N, C-alpha and C positions, 0 to 999 in steps of 0.2 A: 633424525626426525630426515625423511627420503627426499632426495627434491628430483621433480620430473619438469623435463621440458617439453613442450611441446611447439613445435614449426622451429624455423631456422633465423628469425629475424621477426622482428615489430607488423612489419608490413603482412610477412607470409602469414603470422596468424591472425590479422586483421580480416584477410582475403578470405581463408581457411574457415573462421567460424564470424557469418553473419550477426549483426547489429539485431539485437532482439532474438536472438535462438538460444534455441535449448537442447544442450547435446549428453550424448550417454558416452564416458570413456570409463577405460579400466585404466588404473595404475599401479603395479604390484598386484595385489591380489583385493582388491578394493574397486568396487563399481562407484565410481565418481559422475553425477550431476555438475555440467557445467552450464555457466550460462553469462551471455554478453549482455552489457548495458551499456551505450554510446562506446568509449573503449574501457570500461572498467568490464573484468571478469573476476564470478563468483563461482569456487568452488566449495561442494555440500555433498553428504552422501546420497548417494543413489536413490533411496529407497523412502518411503515413506516410515516413522518410527510406528504410526497409528495398527495398519497393518498390509505393510509391506509394500504397497504398490509404488511404481518406478515414476520417479518425477520426473525421468528424461521426456517424459509420456505429457507430463502437465502443460502449462501455460504461463507467460507471465504476463504480469497485470499493469498498469500504469503507476503502479505504486511502488515497482520493483516485489514483489510478490512472486513466488511460482505458485500454481494454486494444485493442488495432488489430484490426481484423475479419477480418484476411488469417491472421496467425499466432499471433494474441494475446502477439503482445509489449505489455510493459506500462511504460508512461512518467507520470513525477508530475507532475502537473496544475499544481504550486507551480511546480517548475525545469522543467521539460522532461525532466530527465535518465532515461534508460532503466535501467528495473526487471530486466526481464526481455530477452533478445533479443541475439542481437548485431548493432545498430543505431547509429547516431550518434542522441547526443539530440536531442530537439524544438527550434527556435527558438521562443522566446517572446515574449509584449509584455507588457505593463506596462499594467495597468487602477487603474481608481481609481471607486468611486460616488460620485457627488458630487449634491446637490442639484437639478445641472443632467441631470443623466442617468448615461449609464457612460462614461468617459473611457477611448479603446483609443489608444496608441501603437504608431504602427509607425515603422520608420526609412524 
């Protein structure tokens, strides 16, 4: 597993990624969607498994679900589990906010 670090400190990450934001990042050869909910960060595959819509163009709802911009399928950002729609679950990637930045592990 390869570990990537965003930012240089906990404070820099919290400043760089606003609360309730959805961001596209590229780590190695993977497109990742990264979301922040309070001080928690969740990383998962960048595109919906159903029709390939970019999830970083989606939105977060009050139940911590990312909503696909194409067909409004909903996925739990914590587990990747599909909550609405006929679609496989999302691949998720572990994150950890440390004093050195946000670590994201990619297989």
